[in-house]
Every structure is written in structure tokens, then in C-alpha cells.
C-alpha positions in Angstrom: 184.3 -75.4 -42.6 184.6 -78.5 -40.4 181.4 -80.3 -39.6 180.2 -79.8 -36.0 180.6 -83.0 -34.0 177.3 -84.4 -32.8 176.5 -85.1 -29.2 176.8 -88.8 -28.5 175.7 -89.9 -25.1 174.4 -93.4 -24.4 171.1 -93.4 -22.5 170.1 -89.9 -23.5 167.3 -89.5 -26.0 167.8 -87.6 -29.3 165.5 -85.9 -31.8 166.6 -87.0 -35.3 165.6 -85.5 -38.6 166.4 -86.9 -42.1 165.4 -85.0 -45.2 165.1 -85.9 -48.9 167.6 -84.3 -51.2 166.4 -80.9 -52.4 163.2 -81.6 -50.3 162.1 -84.2 -52.9 159.8 -87.0 -51.8 161.4 -90.0 -50.2 158.2 -92.0 -50.2 156.0 -92.5 -53.2 153.4 -95.0 -51.9 152.3 -97.1 -48.9 154.9 -99.8 -49.7 157.7 -97.3 -49.3 156.5 -96.1 -45.9 156.1 -99.7 -44.7 159.5 -100.7 -46.0 161.2 -97.7 -44.3 159.5 -98.6 -41.0 160.6 -102.2 -41.2 164.2 -101.2 -42.0 164.1 -98.6 -39.2 163.1 -101.2 -36.6 165.8 -103.6 -37.9 168.5 -100.9 -37.7 167.5 -99.9 -34.2 167.6 -103.5 -33.0 170.9 -104.2 -34.7 172.6 -101.1 -33.3 171.0 -101.0 -29.8 168.7 -98.0 -30.1 165.3 -97.6 -28.5 162.7 -95.9 -30.7 160.1 -93.9 -28.8 158.3 -91.8 -31.5 158.4 -91.2 -35.2 156.6 -89.6 -38.1 157.2 -90.3 -41.8 156.4 -87.3 -43.9 156.5 -87.2 -47.7 160.0 -85.7 -47.9 161.4 -86.1 -44.4 161.4 -88.2 -41.2 161.4 -87.3 -37.5 162.6 -89.8 -35.0 162.9 -89.9 -31.2 165.6 -92.4 -30.2 167.7 -93.4 -27.2 171.1 -95.0 -28.1 172.5 -97.6 -25.7 176.0 -97.2 -27.1 178.0 -94.1 -28.1 177.8 -94.8 -31.9 174.3 -96.4 -31.8 172.4 -93.7 -33.6 175.1 -93.0 -36.1 175.4 -96.6 -37.1 171.6 -97.2 -37.2 171.0 -94.2 -39.4 173.8 -95.1 -41.7 172.6 -98.6 -42.1 169.0 -97.5 -42.5 169.9 -94.9 -45.1 171.9 -97.2 -47.3 169.5 -100.0 -47.1 166.4 -97.9 -47.9 168.2 -96.1 -50.8 169.0 -99.4 -52.4 165.3 -100.5 -52.1 164.0 -97.1 -53.3 166.3 -96.9 -56.3 165.5 -100.4 -57.4 161.8 -100.1 -56.9 161.5 -96.7 -58.7 164.2 -97.3 -61.3 166.4 -94.4 -60.3 170.0 -93.8 -59.2 172.0 -91.5 -57.1 171.5 -90.0 -53.6 168.2 -89.7 -51.9 169.2 -87.8 -48.7 170.0 -84.2 -48.0 173.4 -84.7 -46.4 173.8 -86.0 -42.9 171.0 -86.5 -40.5 170.4 -83.7 -37.9 170.0 -84.4 -34.2 169.7 -82.8 -30.8 170.2 -84.2 -27.3 167.1 -83.9 -25.2 166.5 -83.4 -21.5 164.1 -86.3 -20.8 162.1 -84.9 -17.9 161.5 -81.5 -19.4 161.3 -82.1 -23.1 160.7 -85.7 -24.0 156.9 -85.6 -24.1 157.0 -82.2 -25.7 159.2 -83.6 -28.5 156.9 -86.5 -28.9 154.0 -84.0 -29.5 156.2 -82.0 -31.9 156.9 -85.1 -33.9 153.4 -86.5 -34.0 151.8 -83.2 -34.7 153.9 -82.6 -37.9 151.1 -83.8 -40.3 148.6 -81.4 -38.6 151.0 -78.5 -39.0 151.6 -79.4 -42.6 147.9 -79.6 -43.4 148.1 -83.3 -44.2 145.7 -84.3 -41.4 143.2 -82.7 -39.1 144.3 -84.7 -36.1 147.4 -86.9 -35.4 145.1 -89.9 -35.1 144.2 -89.4 -38.8 147.7 -89.8 -40.1 148.8 -93.4 -40.6 152.6 -93.1 -40.6 153.3 -91.9 -37.1 153.7 -93.4 -33.6 150.6 -91.5 -32.3 148.3 -94.5 -32.7 150.8 -96.5 -30.5 151.4 -93.9 -27.8 147.9 -92.4 -27.6 145.6 -95.2 -28.7 147.5 -98.3 -27.6 147.9 -99.9 -31.0 150.5 -102.7 -31.0 153.5 -102.1 -33.1 156.7 -104.0 -33.1 159.9 -101.9 -32.6 158.7 -99.1 -30.3 160.0 -98.9 -26.8 158.1 -96.6 -24.3 160.5 -94.2 -22.5 160.4 -94.2 -18.7 158.9 -90.7 -18.8 156.1 -92.0 -20.9 155.6 -95.0 -18.6 155.2 -92.6 -15.6 152.0 -91.2 -17.2 149.9 -94.0 -15.7 149.9 -97.4 -14.0 148.3 -99.2 -16.9 148.6 -98.9 -20.7 145.1 -97.5 -20.8 145.9 -94.9 -18.2 149.1 -93.9 -20.0 147.3 -93.6 -23.4 144.6 -91.4 -21.8 147.1 -89.1 -20.1 149.1 -88.9 -23.4 146.0 -88.0 -25.4 145.3 -85.2 -22.9 148.7 -83.6 -23.8 147.4 -82.9 -27.3 144.5 -80.8 -26.2 146.8 -77.8 -26.5 149.0 -77.0 -29.5 152.7 -76.3 -29.0 153.5 -72.6 -28.8 155.5 -70.7 -31.4 158.4 -70.3 -29.0 158.5 -74.0 -28.3 158.4 -74.9 -32.0 161.3 -72.5 -32.7 163.3 -73.8 -29.8 163.0 -77.4 -31.0 163.7 -76.6 -34.6 166.8 -74.5 -33.8 168.3 -77.0 -31.4 167.9 -79.9 -33.9 169.1 -78.0 -37.0 172.1 -76.5 -35.3 173.0 -79.6 -33.2 172.4 -77.9 -29.9 171.1 -79.4 -26.7 167.4 -79.1 -25.8 167.1 -78.5 -22.1 167.4 -76.0 -19.3 170.6 -74.1 -18.4 171.7 -76.7 -15.8 171.2 -79.6 -18.2 173.1 -77.8 -20.9 176.0 -77.1 -18.6 176.1 -80.8 -17.5 176.1 -81.9 -21.2 178.9 -79.5 -22.0 181.0 -80.9 -19.1 180.4 -84.5 -20.2 180.9 -84.0 -23.9 183.4 -81.1 -24.0 181.5 -79.2 -26.7 179.1 -76.2 -26.6 175.5 -77.0 -25.9 174.1 -73.8 -27.5 174.9 -70.6 -29.4 178.0 -68.8 -28.2 178.2 -65.1 -27.6 179.9 -63.2 -30.5 182.5 -60.6 -29.8 182.2 -61.0 -26.0 180.1 -59.0 -23.5 181.9 -55.7 -23.4 180.4 -54.9 -20.0 181.7 -58.0 -18.3 184.7 -57.9 -16.1 186.3 -60.8 -17.9 186.0 -59.1 -21.3 187.4 -55.8 -19.9 190.3 -57.6 -18.3 191.1 -59.6 -21.4 191.0 -56.6 -23.7 192.4 -54.1 -21.2 189.3 -51.9 -21.6 188.5 -49.3 -18.9 185.6 -47.1 -18.0 182.8 -48.9 -20.0 
């Protein structure tokens, strides 16, 4: 079956997931995490992508990125993947692939979902039982977005900047978002959109993205709606 083409739209943020092959660890120590971050920042700069949020888990990575060019994310992830595999294989005396196929990504409606997706990403260690609070996990962007820690390579999105007039105000408002956990429906919506390359947004946003990209933004009805006039006309069905 042909691979589903990803949405590629400059200026629109995307949630990106990369997993280790067979869910095996892609980081074995602090040096690996640090190396990946450095290579991530380099790849984003080289291929014109803004990085807004991230979390490095033991066997997978979540990123929130905005490409400035149509192929920005694809080229950045390809460059990062190859560079890190070379480093990881040399350091740990192994060979072969490290990744579980291609990265997965979903286009995000900024106003409605960007901060929700940030929370989804930075709360991953808490949901996985690796930390009691996102501030307790070292390898995520929470300390930057919520606590104001300086970190080269992160670019605050305009939606984040609207949280307050000063960095201190923005951090305080951002921390307040974490007082409530994400609901089960929201978690499912984000996961399905990312894993199935759908668009994460409301109906109007999805429709606009379909018009701009020429591909479906979500699941398509199977078999048709047998009660619709269009379906009855197409199949010459009467009296349903």
C-alpha cells in the first residue's frame, strides 16, 4: 500500500513523533540525550524550522515544530536521524537501523491546539511514570516554557508569546495551564491525528487544510451514508 503523503505547509506547526525500532531505547545515558538535542538544534537551524517544544523519552521523541519551507521538517528529520544514528552506533558499538520507520506528524491549528499540544508533549514523562511533575524531568522544554530557563534553539510561538507581556508573565500563565491534566478524549484525539497523519483542528480548519493541500484531513466515511441524498442518487437507491 502506498505511503500516505504528509501535510507540508510552511508556517503551520506540526507535532512530530520519532520512535526507536521495536520500541528499543534510543538513549542510553545523559551524553546521548545531550547529543540528540544539539543535533536537533543544528538540523532545525540548517533547514529553517522553529522548535517550540520537545521531550526526549527513553525510546521515542516528541517535537513541536514550525517549518518555514515546504520541505523543512522532512529535511531536518532526515538530517537529524542520520547524524544521530552514526553517533549512536559508533558510541555504543552497534550497527543497523535505530528508528521505527518514518517519523509521524500532524498539522496543528495554532490557536486551538498549540498550547494543548505543548502540554501533551511535556507531560509525557508524568504519564509514563518517569516523573511526578514535568519540572522534575530534565529532557524536555518545560523548564524553558514554564520556568524561563535559557536554552539555545527554542523559538517561542506567537500563541505562547500572547500569554503575557513579559517573560515572567508568560511563564506564570504557562505553568497555570498544567494545573489540570489533559482529558482522555484530548489524549486520544492528539494520538490518532499524529499516528494517522490527520490534521488536528476544528472542522473549519480541517476544511481549509484540505483545500490548500488537496488531501483528506481526517478519516473518511466507509461505504457512504446510505441515508444521504448524494448516496441514494449515486447508487440509484429509493425509499431508504
